[in-house]
Steps between C-alpha positions, in 0.01 A plus 500: 500500500117507486349614828170332592229562758205259539141525620294196591266414785651152518814495714583157353484646148728785599755257649494302174555812292787607725663159470458497123634848445795448731622223265564756222822698514347796317183529709472656845201437730451824691204412715127428500160581652165321538298793362548845348400705807846658520593479132622863473731467797633169372568632149691800643697283744592213269496663152439172308537461125223238486204433729338155506139582579230264622146622423279363776631627834321640807479870600661640182507262203737471206294705254494796736872445576576499125314831451693664782837377377445605139364843600800581723781283355416437131849361435442201734390190309207311654458134418158372601486144636181319589359153541236532230441668164218742584434702182365810674800527729739430214372801305473719809868420577615560145303825469660628822855444381596141587802385300406134503263239637597150608326217680634367831487154342765606245833322532788660694686544170205689346472724804869594483471559124198723555690710753784552252261574210313777683827645634629525143181677391316199366148386584510155661178312473393143577366332180152455652493867589619600153213303348252687722644829377481397135143375545404825671630716216387280209180612324184346640296345220272293722274513802739338751496813716132428582360208692298238310173640640598855408578382149156341475332819619699717260430269206130509568498876538695531173225303334256775588340346807383711792614434857171318567536288189862416593385400848229272359739352244770420757266402780622769742343804663483849354726629780759233418514616139530857618787401734683309221459801269655734755796266536536489119508880487767511774721240336476652151531859632182611323179667612222409258331201342590626155869498586466149643333367184761671280781344710332159472489504120852636474644229723317186383 
């Protein structure tokens, strides 16, 4: 019997999950909550095997709840469920110990399969989420991480133009070029024009 506790700020969603799980002989729905404010108390009281965790909830959200659970009860499997595939939150969840990540739009069958997979030690992941993960870890050989305007600024700088020359060339102000350059440094995790130019030629 797989023991399950659910977190979601939608009472309707929680009712649906309870109804779905109650249909399976080997799954037990222990209870639920609309946020993670009392997550420690609930984990101690219910001792679930798997937690279905919504991300966006009031007061204490799912990411914070995940961190608390994994720090105090590392053996509990946490399956993240959300309505959208937000890359930043996917990686924050995975890096903090989530065992899987599914979309609320996934079919009932897929949700049940995901619960069983994480319980057995697997890593359940919606195909769209899996693609995000693969894209994130694949080598970047292009400028997609920068906006079109940032790419134009970097290209012009790499050609040896000064900030003023770039501004004249692109028809923008000096301060705009300066702002774009700061954003480029932040996104590429660098701190000098030389590094930016080297990155440009390496990735184009």
